[in-house]
C-alpha positions in Angstrom: 67.9 111.9 117.9 66.7 111.5 114.3 68.6 109.3 112.0 68.1 111.4 109.0 69.6 114.5 110.7 72.6 112.5 112.0 73.2 111.2 108.5 72.9 114.6 107.0 75.2 116.0 109.6 77.9 113.4 108.8 77.5 113.6 105.1 77.6 117.4 104.9 80.6 117.5 107.2 82.5 114.9 105.2 81.5 116.8 101.9 82.9 120.1 103.3 86.2 118.4 104.5 87.0 116.8 101.1 85.7 119.8 99.1 88.3 122.0 100.8 91.1 119.8 99.7 90.4 120.4 96.0 88.4 123.6 95.7 91.5 125.9 95.9 93.1 124.5 92.8 91.2 126.5 90.3 91.6 129.7 92.4 95.4 129.4 92.8 96.3 132.0 90.0 94.0 134.6 91.6 95.2 133.9 95.1 98.9 134.3 93.8 98.1 137.6 92.1 96.2 139.1 94.9 98.4 138.1 97.8 101.8 138.0 96.0 102.7 134.4 96.7 106.0 133.1 95.3 105.8 130.0 93.1 107.0 127.6 95.8 105.0 129.3 98.7 101.7 128.9 96.7 101.9 125.2 96.9 101.5 125.5 100.7 98.0 126.7 100.2 97.2 123.1 99.2 100.0 121.2 101.1 99.4 123.0 104.6 95.8 121.6 104.5 96.7 118.2 103.3 99.6 117.8 105.7 97.9 118.6 108.9 94.7 116.7 107.7 96.5 113.4 107.2 98.9 113.9 110.2 96.4 114.5 112.8 93.7 112.0 111.7 94.8 109.3 114.3 94.9 111.8 117.1 91.5 113.1 116.1 90.1 109.6 116.0 91.3 108.7 119.5 90.3 112.0 120.9 86.7 111.4 119.7 86.7 108.2 121.8 88.2 109.8 124.9 86.3 113.1 125.0 83.1 112.3 123.2 82.0 112.3 119.6 79.8 115.4 119.8 82.4 117.4 121.6 85.1 116.5 118.9 82.7 117.0 116.1 81.7 120.5 117.3 85.4 121.4 118.1 86.4 120.4 114.6 83.6 122.4 113.0 84.6 125.5 115.2 88.2 125.1 114.1 87.2 124.6 110.5 84.7 127.4 110.3 87.1 129.9 112.2 90.1 129.0 110.1 87.9 129.4 106.9 86.9 132.9 108.0 90.6 133.8 108.6 91.5 132.4 105.3 88.8 134.4 103.5 90.0 137.6 105.2 93.7 137.0 104.8 95.8 139.9 103.6 99.3 138.0 103.4 100.5 134.7 102.3 101.6 133.7 105.9 98.1 134.3 107.2 96.5 132.3 104.4 98.8 129.3 104.8 98.4 129.5 108.7 94.7 129.4 108.3 94.9 126.4 106.0 97.0 124.5 108.5 94.4 125.2 111.1 91.6 124.1 108.6 93.5 120.8 108.1 93.6 120.3 111.9 89.8 120.9 112.1 89.2 118.5 109.3 91.3 115.8 111.1 89.0 116.1 114.1 85.9 116.1 111.8 86.4 113.1 109.6 87.0 110.3 112.1 84.2 111.8 114.3 81.7 111.5 111.5 82.6 107.9 110.9 82.3 107.2 114.7 78.9 108.9 114.8 77.7 106.7 111.9 79.1 103.6 113.4 77.3 104.0 116.7 74.0 105.6 115.3 73.4 102.9 112.7 73.9 99.4 113.9 71.4 97.4 111.8 73.3 96.0 108.8 71.1 97.3 106.0 70.8 100.8 107.6 74.4 100.9 108.4 75.5 100.0 104.8 73.2 102.7 103.3 74.6 105.3 105.8 78.2 104.4 104.8 77.2 104.5 101.2 75.7 108.0 101.6 78.8 109.2 103.5 81.2 107.9 100.9 79.1 109.4 98.1 79.3 112.8 100.0 83.0 112.7 100.1 83.2 111.7 96.4 81.0 114.6 95.3 83.1 116.9 97.4 86.3 115.8 95.7 84.9 116.2 92.2 82.9 119.4 92.9 86.0 121.3 93.8 86.8 122.5 90.3 83.2 123.6 89.5 82.7 125.3 92.8 86.1 126.9 92.9 85.7 128.1 89.3 82.2 129.5 89.9 82.9 131.3 93.1 86.3 132.7 91.9 84.8 133.9 88.6 81.4 135.1 89.9 82.5 136.7 93.3 86.1 136.3 94.5 88.6 133.5 95.6 87.9 134.6 99.1 84.4 133.0 98.9 85.7 129.6 98.5 86.6 129.8 102.2 83.9 132.2 103.5 81.2 129.9 102.2 82.3 127.4 104.9 81.4 129.8 107.8 77.5 129.7 107.5 77.6 126.0 106.7 79.8 125.4 109.7 77.5 127.3 112.0 74.5 125.3 110.7 76.3 122.0 111.2 77.2 123.0 114.7 73.6 123.7 115.5 72.6 120.3 113.9 75.2 118.5 116.0 74.0 120.1 119.2 70.4 119.2 118.4 70.9 115.5 117.1 73.8 114.0 119.0 73.9 112.8 122.6 75.5 115.0 125.3 79.1 115.8 125.3 79.9 113.6 128.3 82.9 111.4 127.4 82.4 107.7 126.9 85.2 107.0 129.3 87.4 109.1 131.5 91.1 108.4 130.8 94.2 110.4 129.8 95.1 110.7 126.2 98.3 108.9 125.2 100.3 112.0 124.6 103.6 110.2 123.7 101.8 108.1 121.2 99.9 111.1 119.9 103.1 113.1 119.4 105.1 110.3 117.8 102.2 109.2 115.4 101.3 112.8 114.4 104.9 113.8 113.9 105.9 110.6 112.1 102.9 110.8 109.6 103.5 114.5 109.1 107.2 114.1 108.4 106.7 111.0 106.0 104.0 112.7 104.1 105.9 116.0 103.9 108.9 114.1 102.3 106.6 112.3 99.8 105.2 115.6 98.8 108.7 117.0 98.0 109.2 114.1 95.5 107.1 115.9 92.9 110.0 117.9 91.8 113.1 116.2 93.5 114.8 112.9 93.4 113.7 110.3 95.9 117.2 110.1 97.0 117.7 113.8 97.7 117.9 115.1 101.2 114.7 117.0 101.0 112.8 113.8 100.3 114.7 110.9 101.9 115.3 113.0 105.1 111.7 113.5 106.1 110.7 110.2 104.9 113.3 108.3 107.0 112.6 110.5 110.0 108.9 109.8 109.6 109.4 106.1 109.4 111.6 106.2 112.6 109.0 108.2 114.4 106.3 105.7 113.5 108.6 102.8 114.6 109.0 104.7 117.9 105.1 105.1 118.0 104.8 101.3 117.7 107.1 100.7 120.5 105.3 103.3 122.7 102.0 101.6 122.0 103.3 98.1 122.8 105.7 98.7 125.7 105.1 102.1 127.3 101.5 103.3 126.9 99.0 102.3 129.6 96.1 103.0 127.4 97.5 103.2 123.9 96.2 105.7 121.4 96.0 103.0 118.7 95.6 99.6 120.5 97.5 97.1 118.3 94.9 94.4 119.3 92.7 96.1 116.7 94.9 94.6 114.0 94.0 91.0 115.1 90.8 91.7 113.2 91.1 90.8 109.5 88.6 93.5 108.8 90.7 96.2 110.3 94.2 94.9 109.1 93.3 93.8 105.6 90.7 96.5 105.0 93.2 99.3 106.1 95.8 97.8 103.7 93.3 97.8 100.9 92.4 101.5 101.6 96.0 102.4 101.4 96.1 100.9 97.9 92.7 102.4 97.0 94.1 105.9 97.8 96.3 105.5 94.8 93.5 104.5 92.5 91.4 107.6 93.5 94.4 109.9 92.6 94.8 108.2 89.3 91.1 108.8 88.5 90.3 112.2 89.6 93.7 114.0 89.6 95.3 112.4 86.5 91.9 112.2 84.8 91.7 116.0 85.1 95.2 116.5 83.8 94.4 114.2 80.8 91.4 116.4 80.0 93.4 119.7 80.4 97.0 118.9 79.2 96.2 116.4 76.4 92.6 117.3 75.2 93.1 121.0 75.9 90.2 121.6 78.2 90.0 124.5 80.7 90.0 123.8 84.4 86.3 124.4 84.5 85.5 122.4 81.4 87.6 119.6 82.9 85.5 119.7 86.1 82.4 119.5 83.9 83.9 116.6 81.9 84.3 114.6 85.2 80.9 115.3 86.5 79.2 112.3 84.8 81.7 110.0 86.5 81.1 111.7 89.9 77.3 111.1 89.4 78.0 107.5 88.6 80.1 107.0 91.7 77.3 108.5 93.8 74.7 106.2 92.2 76.7 103.0 92.4 77.8 103.7 96.0 74.2 103.8 97.0 73.5 100.6 95.1 76.5 99.0 96.6 75.2 100.0 100.1 72.0 98.1 99.5 73.8 95.1 98.1 76.4 94.7 100.8 74.1 93.0 103.4 73.0 90.5 100.8 76.2 89.7 98.8 78.8 90.2 101.5 82.2 91.9 101.0 84.0 89.9 98.3 81.7 89.9 95.3 81.6 93.8 95.4 85.3 94.1 95.7 85.9 91.7 92.9 83.5 93.5 90.7 85.2 96.7 91.4 88.6 95.3 90.6 87.3 94.1 87.2 86.0 97.6 86.6 89.4 99.1 87.5 91.2 96.8 85.1 88.9 97.5 82.3 88.4 101.2 82.9 92.0 102.2 83.4 93.2 99.9 80.6 90.7 101.6 78.2 91.6 105.2 79.5 95.3 104.4 78.8 94.5 104.4 75.1 93.4 108.1 75.1 95.5 110.6 73.2 95.4 114.1 71.8 93.3 113.1 68.9 90.8 111.0 70.9 87.1 112.0 71.3 85.8 112.7 74.8 82.7 110.4 74.6 84.4 107.2 73.6 88.0 107.4 74.8 87.4 109.4 78.1 83.8 109.4 79.4 83.3 105.7 78.8 86.4 104.4 80.7 85.8 107.1 83.4 82.3 105.8 84.0 83.7 102.2 84.5 86.4 103.3 87.0 83.8 105.6 88.9 81.6 102.5 89.2 84.6 100.5 90.6 85.2 103.2 93.1 81.5 103.3 94.0 81.6 99.6 94.6 84.8 99.4 96.7 85.1 102.5 98.7 82.0 102.3 100.8 82.4 98.6 101.2 85.8 98.9 102.6 84.9 101.7 104.9 81.9 99.8 106.2 83.9 96.6 106.6 86.8 98.1 108.5 84.5 99.8 111.0 81.9 97.0 111.3 81.4 95.4 114.8 83.9 97.8 116.5 83.2 98.7 120.1 81.7 102.1 120.7 84.8 103.3 122.6 87.1 102.3 119.7 84.8 103.7 117.0 86.8 107.0 116.7 90.3 105.6 116.3 89.2 103.0 113.8 87.6 105.8 111.8 90.8 107.7 112.1 92.8 104.7 111.0 90.6 104.1 107.9 90.8 107.8 106.8 94.6 107.9 107.5 95.1 104.8 105.3 93.1 106.4 102.5 94.9 109.7 102.8 98.3 108.4 103.1 97.7 106.1 100.2 96.6 109.1 98.2 99.8 111.0 99.0 102.0 108.1 98.2 100.1 107.4 95.1 100.4 111.0 93.9 104.1 111.0 94.4 104.6 107.6 92.7 102.3 108.3 89.8 103.7 111.7 89.3 107.1 110.1 88.8 105.6 107.5 86.5 103.8 110.3 84.5 107.2 111.3 83.0 106.5 108.4 80.6 103.1 109.7 79.8 99.6 109.5 81.2 99.0 106.1 79.6 101.7 104.7 81.8 99.9 106.1 84.8 96.6 104.5 83.8 98.3 101.2 83.1 99.8 101.1 86.5 96.5 101.9 87.9 94.9 99.1 85.9 97.4 96.7 87.4 96.1 97.5 90.9 92.7 96.0 90.0 94.0 92.4 90.1 96.1 93.3 93.2 93.0 94.3 95.1 91.1 91.3 94.0 93.9 89.0 95.3 94.1 90.8 98.6 90.3 90.7 99.0 90.6 86.9 99.5 91.9 87.6 103.0 88.8 89.5 103.9 86.0 87.8 105.8 82.9 87.0 103.7 80.5 89.0 105.9 80.8 92.7 106.8 80.4 91.6 110.4 82.8 88.7 110.5 
């Protein structure tokens, strides 16, 4: 097993998972015109993927521990590539949405499996930090490359190629997984906690579905409050199952005795909102205020994406020497300064000073904090818990992004400047919470 091949496998898989969450945005008008989507139905091309992705992450993480990391990684790739083929060949709205739902399920198997692979393949602190830095950078590139890739493929070929391109990549990754990872024999033979899996998945999916509805409905409406309340009740039931019923819990609550897992997961929840403020509302600022096209807005955010990649790699090298807190505190300062600066941008502002400058600061903050938090939450975890902790970390980030999008969309009624000021305030909040983290990434 070669370390470079394992790292490349994990990074490209993560890139593909995150890319597919955003690549469809630019192609939506073409998809609607070609397949005859209604206005409300079209949103499910995005929501179908995000809902199943976030909802199934915990289950995917524990399944990797029970059935083996290679088996889950290959299964996830098969589901993802097969659903991508179906999406690319879809001739009706129903088929495309169904394919996107299956894609999300495949992604939910992939994401925690890639973290589990890294966590067990790289155990030396310096190598491990670098691996997580590269993994984080790959996800960041995937998120910001969506507009560019989607625009190029849709304009140059067809919207169908934003899905079909995943098929050969998926086949290559399956071959790499079979060649580089240990055999598919499970780490331990035990039944999956089906009741826990059902209540956790249904609870997360219901809560996230309700939050998604808040974009164009009141929080007190039945379409929002109903699913959110149902989701919370299901998650309460999940906790009861894990504590009192399950013989081998899907998410052992003993994991939260670790400050790294408990505090780090809470910080990732908040961090999800910061990522949304930067990439999603930054794009809207460029398009709706400065008048950029979607493709030009993607190009406008590219320097920030490059900055994120560079800083994430630097942070990976610094983490074993500085510990966790200095990197988190530096990131919090950059969030406060960058978002505060970005809140001053208006229709008459120039791109270089009013947008690019603050975006570079925020991207630097993301590069310092995200790989540091991911490495911290998963450090020192036993091999047979690596998958579920990876699933928990991913779930925290995704749920935080969904809640952040809903809250900040409501706030955006007052203007994008208010959105960025709220995001700026999260910088000091992260700095305060970081005091609860251990000083060492292995503490």
